[in-house]
Each structure stands twice: as structure tokens, then as C-alpha cells.
N, C-alpha and C positions, 0 to 999 in steps of 0.2 A: 192225575194231571194236572190241575191247579198247581199241584207243588213246583212239578218241574218249568211248567210256565213260569213262577215266582223265581224258580234259581235260574232260567236263563236270562229272563229281565236283569238280576242281580250281578250276573257275568258282563252282560253290557254295558250296565253302568260301570263296572270297575273298570273296563279298558276302556272307556269313557276321559273314566279319571287320570288314569294313568298314560293318555295321548295330552289331553290339557297340560297336565303337569311337567312330558317332555317338553313340550314345545313351548312352555314358559322360560323351564330352565334354559332353551337354545337361546328365546328371545333377549335374559338378562346378561347370557355371556355376549352377546353380540352384542347389546348394548354397553358392555363392559368397558368392551375390548374398546371401543369408539370412544371412550370419556373421555380421553387425554389426548392431545397430540404429540407435544415434544416427547422428540426421539422414535417414535412411528414414522415407519417407510410409505412416502408415498408409492402406490404397487405400479405408479406407471413410471416414476422417474429411477426409484429407490432413493430418493434424496426423503429426509424429514419432513412431514407437511408442515410445521413452522420451524424459521429461523429466527436469528436475532444477529445483525449485525450492524458493525461499529463503523462509522460515517465522518466525514466531514458535518459542517452544521449548516445549516439550511438556509439555500440561498449560493450558497460554494459550487463550483464546476460538478466537485468528486462525489457530493450528492445529489444531483440532477442526475450523471450516470449511474448510480444505484438504485437509485428510485426508478431510473427507465426500468432498468433490468429487472426490478423486484415485481414491478408491476406485473411486466411478462412472465415471472414467475406464477405469480398470481392468476393472470386472464387464462394461461394455456395449460397449469399442473393443478388449480385449486391452492397451490400452498401459501400461507402466509407467513410472509417476513416483516419482523419488526427493526427499524432503523433506532439506532441508537445513536444522534447528533453529537460532535463534540469542535471549538472551535481551536481545541491545543491537541498539541500532540501525546502530552501523557494522557489528555482526557481519552483519545482513542484507541490510546495500547489499555489502561486498565482493565476495561469489557471485555477483552480479549485472555487477559494474566489470570484474571478471576474467571473466567470460564463461561459471563454472562450471555456474551457475545462469542460465536464460533469464527467468525472472517470480518476482517475492516478492510475498508476502503484508506488507503495509509500513504502516507508521503514520507519524506527521509527518519522519520521517529522509528520505523521499522528498523533501520538501518544504525542510527544510534544506540535502538535497547539490545539487537544484537552484538553489538559493542562496548557497552556500558560506557555512552559517552556523553556529551550535553548534560540534560536534564538526569539521564538514565545510566551517570554515573554516582547517584547517592546511594546511601547504603541499602536505603530499602527496595534497589532496583537489583544491579549488578547483569551480568551478563545475561539477555533472554533464549529463549530455543523455539527460535521464530522462524518461519519459512514462507518463500514467496509461492502465491498460489496462480496469478494471473497478470501480465505484465504489460502493460499500454504502455506504449512510450511517448514520455512529455520530451519540449522543449526548454530549450535555458540558453538565453545569453545575454551579453551586452550592449545595449544600445546607445546612441548617442544622437544629437542635433545633425541634421545634415550636412549645417552650416559649419558643423564644429572643425576644431584642428585637430582632434584627437581620430587618427588611422586606426591605429591597433592598439592590444592592450596593455603592448607597452608604453605606451604615449599617457596612460591612466596617471603615471610615476605624478606624485605631487598634486592630483584634480582629485572633484569632490566627487567621493563614490559612496553610496550609501548602505547604511546598515540598520537593519529591520528591529527594533525594539521588542524583545522577547517572540524572536521568529527564528530558532537556530535554522530553520530546512532553508531559509534564503539565506541566512548566512553563509553559512557553511560552502552555496555554489557559489555566490560572489567570493570568498577567500580562494575554493580554489579555482577559479577562472583567474586571479590575480595571480596564481602559482603557474599558473602557464605561460606566463610571461616572468617568473621569477620574483614575482612581487608580493609581498604580504601589506594586511592594515597598516604597517607602521611607513608604508611607503606612500601612504594616500592621505587624503583630507576627508577623513570619516566624517560621514554627515547623518549625525541617527534621526531617522524618519517612524511613526508611530504606523503608516500604511502601507502594506506591500502595495495596492491598488493605486497609491494615491501617487506612485513614480512616473508617471506620465505629466501628470501635470509639473508635477519640480522638476524634471529635467527638461520642458520646454521655457518653465518661467526661471530656468536657470540656477534654481536654486542648488541641483548636482547637476555633474556634468556626464553621467553617465546613469541609465538605468540595468539593474538586475534582474531580468524577469523573462515570463515567458513571452514570445512573440507572438502569440495567440490572443494573447490579454486583449480584454476591449478597452483598456485605456491606452492601450499602446496603437491603436487603429486611430483612438481619437489625438492622441499623439502627432501620428502622422498628417492626418489631416489639417494639423493646426499651423504645423511648418515643417513636415517632414522628419521621417528619421530615418539611420542603419545602424547595420548590425556589422559589429567589430569579431571578422571572421577569425576562426580558429582551425588552422590547416589540419587536415584529419593524418596526412604523411606525417605532422613533427611527433614522432614518437618519444624523444626526449622532452616536448614539453607537453605531452599526454601521461607521462611517466612521474613527470612532478605535480601535474593535476589530481593526480590517482592516488599520489601519496596524502593527499589530503583527505580523498572519498574515494574510493573506489569501485563504486560504484555508477559513475559518472563514464560518459563514453561520448565520441565522435559523431556528431548527427547533420546529414544535411536536408535542407527545407526550403520550400519556395510560396509557402502558406503564410507565414509573418507578416505583421504590419509595416512595410515599407521594404519587403522583402519582391523583386524586382522580376528575380533570377532563383536558382540551387543558390542557396546559403549556407558555409559551415559554421553552426552551431555545438553548442552541448546537448545531451541526450540524459536520460536518466527512464527507470521504470518506476511509472507511479501506481505503485502494486495495490493488489488484494493478495493480502496476506493473513495468514495463522500463527499459531502454534504449532510444533510437531508435532503433540496429542492427538490434533485431529485423525479422525478416522478416514484412513487413505481412497476407501470404497466412497465415502461421501463427498469428497473433495474430488475422487474423479469425476461422477456422476454430475457434480456440480459442472465441472466443466464441458462434459457432455452438453447438457441443456442449455449453457450459455451459448455453445457452438451450435447446436441444432436451432437453436429459436433466435441467431443472431438478426436477421432479419428483420422480426419481429421488433425491435430497440435500438439497430443501429444510427437510427433518423431523428432519435429521440431527442439527440443533441448534439452541436455541431461535432464534439470530440471522439462521440461511439464510435465511430468507424476505426480509431487507434484499435479497438477491443478482436477487431478481426483476427481467425486463426492465422493469416497470412501477412497481417503486422505486429502482432506483441513478439517481445523479445523474449528469447528462450533459452540464450546464453546466461549461465550464473552471476549475477551481479550482488557483491555485497554480504546476501545472507542464502542459502541453499534454497531451493524450489522443493516444494513437499513433493512426498514419496507418489501420492493420487496426481499430483500433477505429471509427474516424471511418467506415470503409469500411461497417461490421456496423450502426452507427446510421443511416445515410443508408438505409442498407438498410430499416430498419426503423421510419423516419420519426420519429426523435427527435435529429436536425441541423438545423440550420438556418443561414442567413448571419450572422446575429447570434453563434450559438457558432462558427462558422466566424472570424468576425472578432476573436474574442477569446481562440480557439486561434492563431491566426497571432501575435498581439499578445506572445503567452509564448513562441512559439519564437524573435520576435525580441530578446524580452527574453535568452533565454540568451545568445547573440551579443553580446548588448553586455554582458551579465556576463562572458563572456569576455576581451571586449576591456581592460574595466578588468581584469579578476584578473592577468592578461598586463603590463598598464602595473603596477599595483601591484606584484607580486610585483619586476619590472626595478629599481622605487624602494627596493623595500626591501634590494633586493642594495648596490643603490649607497649605499644610507645606513645600512648596515652592521648592519640589522632584524634581533635572532635568529631561530630559528624560533618560540622560546617567546612573544614578544613580537608575532606575524606577524600572529597572530588579529584582534588588540584593532588592529592596524595595519591591517589589512584592511577592520574592519567601519568605521572612520571615515572611510579613503579612500571605500569602497563608496559611503556614504550621501551622499558629495560627488558622485562620478561617476553612479551610479545610481539610484538612489534621491529 
């Protein structure tokens, strides 16, 4: 009898040890699966629990916009978003290219990178397989003083027009608007400025005759309060002039607004997509879920800055311009009735253009090596051959 009791006690102790061991194993597995967030999906949204975004420098409008969206993601989903700020276009593109950041709030540098132009005509860049993800529309135009005798862009011939040192994104906009009137930099008196935002003061003081700038820039409201400004309008129905403009930069288009400094009524200026973008190799499902979350939680961040209203699904650009849209973005557009066969055809042509650009790039790099073209001279050589092989 005593031996039976001892046997029963031994069996109970063995079962207890087995149960404790199983529980410990389960806890360890759970702990291990939660030890890293990078790449893991957030169960409520399908997004990674951590993301890194490449953005404009601290204090800029682009940084403020993305910060508001990131804060919403953190508050509503518990996500962690790391921001990598940079004041330069190349600085914003590098984290996207090397995979440090998955998406970026970018300017015209994303278009330059696709086309391998400006800073991206260097041998260590070349055409980049990039994609648009979300395209809030931003404005741009030529402003003059209220009392100026300049009535049209054509009247800028021989006048003082700014070119901002080291800012290809601004300069190509000014170049494109000059082309709208059949003008080039050679037709105007170029004034080199070091500050984009300093154009308001430079205009009022007479240092320049025209400012090329976003109509809602604070510096222009200040300039308007000091002496009055007006905008040189760009007829949206002048298809020939818009064709000339888009020869310089295909991603610009006509836009009408009444919200800019000195705009008392609808004014026809230029628009462009102020993109959230990334590389083609980003997971389409992540991009799709990103847009779903941005749209679902729009009301949580739309009032954080004056410009975030342009992130509304009803306001963003969905027509492919300059670079193709990402597969994940197209899925989102299709589900929300924002995509059609015409847009798909435009997107397909842009995807095909990348292949043509890459083929030309590889050929020109080989030619440069055979001809002994130096790295310093290569960008000019590439742009000349690109015009012959691609454009």
C-alpha cells in the first residue's frame, strides 16, 4: 500500500514537471517572436510595426506633414516611424536606394532619379526604378510686384529672373515656365540667389523682377502685405505652350487656385505632384495597406498643417506623370474608382520608358569607357547621347 502511494506521488510530480516545461517553452516562443518589430506585421493594419521614412529637413512643410501622419500611425496603430531628414534631394534618395527607408516625401529629385538627370546623371546613379505612391498637388508660379509693367511670362525677356544656387528642383520649374513663353535662361538676366524663401524680400526690394515660388509660401503673403503682388497666368487651354513646358519637365501641369498670396480669384498657374514615393521593389501589399491607413485616418491628421488637406483621396493626383505609380497604389486606386484603362496605359508607357532608359544608360556607360570620357565629363556626355537615344 505504501509503495502504491509513493508511485502515485511520483507520477503526479512527473506530470507537474511536464506541464511546467511545456508552459516555459510556449512563453519562450512568444517572447522570441516579439523580440524584433522590423518586418513583422501589425495585426490591426497589415503594416510593419516599424517603418523608416526619408523626408525633408526639420522645419520644412514636408517634414511637418509626414510628422503629423507618423504621429497618427503611432497613436492609432501603435506603430513606430523613424524619420530621416535631409535638406538635399540626393540626401533624401540615398536611404531609399540603399533600403534604409521604405518610402520618402520627395520633390523633383525622384523625377530626376528616374530620368538620370541633374545630380543623378553621375555614373554612380543612372536611371532609378522608382514609383509614385501618393501625390498631393502643390502649386508653383511666377509672381511680380503689383505695380510691375510685366503682364505675361513673355514680358520676362531681358528681366531679372532668379536661379537658386544648388536647388535643381526650383530651377527646373522656372526653366519650364520660361519655356511656356518660348524663353530660355539665355533670354533673361539671371540673378543667382542662395535662398528660395528669400525671394519675397528680393522681389519687393527690386533685386529680382519675378519670383518663381509656391503661391502659398509664407514669404509671398509677407511680400503681398508690403506692396502687393500678382501672378503671371498660364492659359490652361494653350496646348502648344504647355507642350513646350512639358518638353522641359513632363510632370508639370495646369492648375487653378485662389488660395495663394495676392489671389483674389481663380488664377491659372502650374501644378505638380509633391510625392510620397519609393522604389518598385517595395512590397505591393505594404504600399496598399499604407494608403488604406492614410485614407482611413485622414481626419486624424488633416488639420495638423494647412497643406495636409491636399492629402485627401478626393484631391490627390492619380494621373501618372513623370514616373509610374506603384503596383500597391494602383490596387488602392482601382478599389476606390480612381483608376482606368487610360491611366494604366500611361503607367505602362512609363514603366517601358525605364527599360529604354536603362538600355541607353548601359550603352552610354560602355561608350564612355571606350572613349575615355572622365567621370566629370560623363553627365554632359550622357545627356547628349540620351537626347539621341531616348528623347
